[in-house]
N, C-alpha and C positions, 0 to 999 in steps of 0.2 A: 209397536209396530214400530211405534215403529219409529219415531220419532225416535246412543248410548250415551249414555248419559247424556242424553240428548239432550233440559235439561231440564217461581213455579211457575219451570220448564216451561220456563218460560212463562208466569203467572196467573191473571184471572181472565180466561177467555170466554167465548160464548158457551152455551150449554153443552155442546157436544163437539168432539173432535172432527166430526164430518164437515166442519166449516173450514178445515185446513186442506192444503194440497200436499200430498205425500210424495216423497222422492221415489223415482223409478230406479232403484239400485238393487244390486244383488248382494244378499247376505248369506254366506254359506250355511246350509242347514246343519252342518256338523259342528258348528260353534254356537255357543249360547252367549247371550248378551250379559255382560257383567256391569251392573249399574250401581253406582254409589248414591244412596238416598240420604235424606236428612235424618238425623237421629230421632226426630219427632214423627217420622213416617212409621205407621204400623207395619210390621213385617209378617208376611204369611210364609211360614216354613213349607218346603216342598214335600212334607211327609203327610201321609194319609191321616185324616182327622184333624189337621191343623185348621184353626178357625181364627178369623179376624174381622172386625167391622171396618167399613170404609165407604167411599163413594164410587159409584159406577157411572160412566158415560158410555156413549156408543158411536159407531161410525158406519157409514154405508157408502152412498155416492159421495164424491167421485172416486172412491178407492176400489169400488167393485171392479174386479178383473185385473187389479194391479198385484204386484208381488208382495207377499208378507215377509217378515224378517226371517222366517225359517225356509223361505224359498218357494212356498206354495202360492197358488193364485187365490187372492182373496175373493170369497163369495159372500156377499152381504147377507144371504139367506141361510147360510149354514150356521150351526151353533158353535161358534168359535169366539176367541177373545184375545186381547193383547194385555200382557202383564209385564212389568219391568224386570222381574227377576226369576219367576218360576220357570223351570226347564220346559222346553217345548214338549207338547203332548201330555202335559199334566192336565187332568180333568178336575174342574172346580165347580161346586154347586154355588150358584149365586141366588140369594134370597132377597127380594125387594122388601125392605123394612116398612115401606109405606102401605103395602097391600098383602104381604105374605106369600106372593107368588114366587116360584123359584124355577131355575133352569140349570142344567148341567152344560158346561162349555169346555172346549178343548183349547189350551193355550197354543197358538201358532204365530203370535206376533208380539211386537214390543210396543209398550206404551202403557197407560197414557203418560205423557210427559208434562202434564199440567198439575200444578200443586193442588193437593187435596183430593186427588182422584186416584183410585187404586187399581181399577180394571176398566178396560175399554171393550165393550161388548160389540159383537156384530149386530147389525140392524135386526136380523132374524131373532137373535137371542134377546135383544131389548124388547121386541114385540111380545115374546113369551112371558115376560114379567111386567108388561104394560108400563113401560117407562119412556115410550116414544114422545109423549107430550111433555113430560118434565125435562127430558134430555139428560139430566143428572139425578141420581137417586141414591139414598143411603142403602147399603146392602150388607149382608153378612156373607162372607166367603168361607167355604169349607172345602179343603182338598179331599176329593172322593176317590181319586186314583192317581198314584204317582206315575211320573214319566217312566216308560220302559228304558229310556236312555239316561236314567238318573246318574249312573256311575260315570258317564262321560259327558254329562251336561255342562260341567264347569271344569275344563282342563286346567291343570295347575300351570300357571305361567307367571314369571316374575317381572315381565315387562308390560306396563300399562300406559295408556295414552289418554290425553285430554283433547277436547275440541276447543280451540282458542278463537274467540269471537273478535278480539281486537287488542291492541297494545297502545298505551297512552303514557305520555311523559308526566301528566298531572293525574292526581287521584280522582278528582271530581267527575270528569267525563267517564272514567272507568266505572265508578260507582253508579252513575246514571244508567249506563248500559246494563250493568249487573241487575239493578232494580227492575229495569224494563223487561229483561229476559227472565228474571227470577219469578216474574208473575206467570210465566209460561212453562219454564223447564226446571225440574228439580236438580239441584246440585250445581247451580251457577255460583261462581265465587271470583274474587279478585286476588290474583297472585301478586304480592307486593314486590317492589324492587329488591334485588339481591346483588351479591358480588358479580353474578353472572349476567345480570340484565338490569338496566336502570328504569325499566318500564313497569307500569301497572297493567297486568295482563288479565283480561276477562276470559275465564275458562269454564267449561262445563264438564263435570264428571270425571270418571276413571273407568277406562274400558279396554277391552282387547282391541287390537288394531282393526280387524275387519268391522267390528261394530262401531268403532270411532269413525271410520270412513262412512259407514252407513248414516250415522248422525250428522256428519259433515254435509252430506248430500241432502239430508232432510232439512237442515237449517237453510241451506241455499234455496231449496224448493219452497219452503214455507215463509222464510223471512228475508230472502234476497240478501243474505250476508255471506260473503266469501270467507268462511271460517277455514282454519287450517288445523291439521292434526299434529300434535306435538307429543313427544315421548316425555313421560313423567319421571322425575328423578327419584 
């Protein structure tokens, strides 16, 4: 949701992303979020039958009634979920590894942007697999139905953007900010000085412009940081 490479993603938060405040921004439903994840992150391919293990969290209030990344209104009681890379309208079976219960959810949002979490379920979906109490649970994800918009889910574009959290003349404060945000958002890094700039720049991810704007607003809303969107070379 929603949270591009928004970015661990800012790193070890509370048990579920419902403790955050999401940005009230508009993300065009015609565009899919392009998120750069760490090489250690397990990848769930958007093809039917793809399977991967990971951790799930969930969100409900205060996001109920707000806009999701694909432009829908979030209903915490519907069986939906946020995923960083799967095309919108992909259906995924989520099996709670702790109790064997499972639920099918439709991807309509972006997230979670917390390290170590693969999918962010709606509160209704979380109740179906009895993970409200734990907040975070180990799950097995299986793609059960591909997005009908698969062919257009990731438009080919050769211009990508990053969200820049700050620029420093010294490396130490830049690394401090990176570590702090890296506990929450996946893909936070320090861009070192170059011929073009003498600064250490703390940035998140690689995204299409619309999703970078979305992430910029999310970071402002959640972390009160006036980040900027910059074009990547």
